[in-house]
C-alpha positions in Angstrom: 0.0 0.0 0.0 1.1 3.6 -0.6 0.4 6.5 1.6 1.0 10.2 1.5 2.9 11.6 4.5 3.9 15.0 5.7 7.2 15.8 7.3 7.8 19.1 9.2 10.5 20.3 11.5 9.5 21.4 15.0 11.0 24.2 17.1 13.5 21.8 18.7 14.8 20.6 15.4 13.1 17.2 15.4 11.3 16.0 12.2 7.7 15.1 12.6 6.1 12.7 10.2 2.3 12.2 9.9 0.0 10.1 7.7 -3.1 12.2 7.1 -5.2 9.3 5.9 -4.7 7.4 9.2 -5.9 9.5 12.2 -3.3 9.7 15.0 -0.5 8.1 12.9 2.5 10.2 13.8 6.2 9.6 14.3 9.4 11.6 14.5 13.2 11.4 13.9 16.3 13.4 14.2 16.5 13.7 10.4 13.8 13.8 7.7 14.9 10.3 6.5 14.7 8.9 10.0 11.2 10.3 10.4 10.2 8.8 7.1 11.5 5.4 8.1 9.8 5.6 11.5 6.4 6.6 10.0 6.6 3.6 7.7 6.7 1.4 10.9 4.0 3.5 12.6 1.7 3.1 9.6 2.1 -0.7 9.7 1.3 -0.7 13.4 -1.7 1.7 13.1 -3.2 -0.5 10.3 -2.8 -3.6 12.4 -4.6 -2.0 15.4 -7.3 -0.5 13.2 -7.9 -3.9 11.5 -8.0 -5.7 14.9 -10.6 -3.3 16.2 -12.7 -3.6 13.0 -12.1 0.1 12.2 -11.8 1.4 8.6 -8.1 1.3 7.8 -8.0 4.9 6.4 -10.2 8.0 6.2 -10.8 10.0 3.1 -8.3 12.8 2.4 -9.3 15.5 0.0 -7.7 18.6 -1.4 -9.6 21.9 -1.2 -8.8 25.3 -2.7 -8.7 28.3 -0.4 -8.7 31.8 -1.8 -6.9 34.6 0.1 
């Protein structure tokens, strides 16, 4: 399975990775690459937990346009 992720850097310099299509699926790392690697494992674990609880594996993620 393929997922979109976001990676941002916090005020302490840590890289935070999130998977928007899996609520609460978040990880971190000291580098962007480490955060990416860690979120891959977090995604696997989140999917396993959601499946075991009978929850939908993902939620819909949409793109919207905002005019300023």
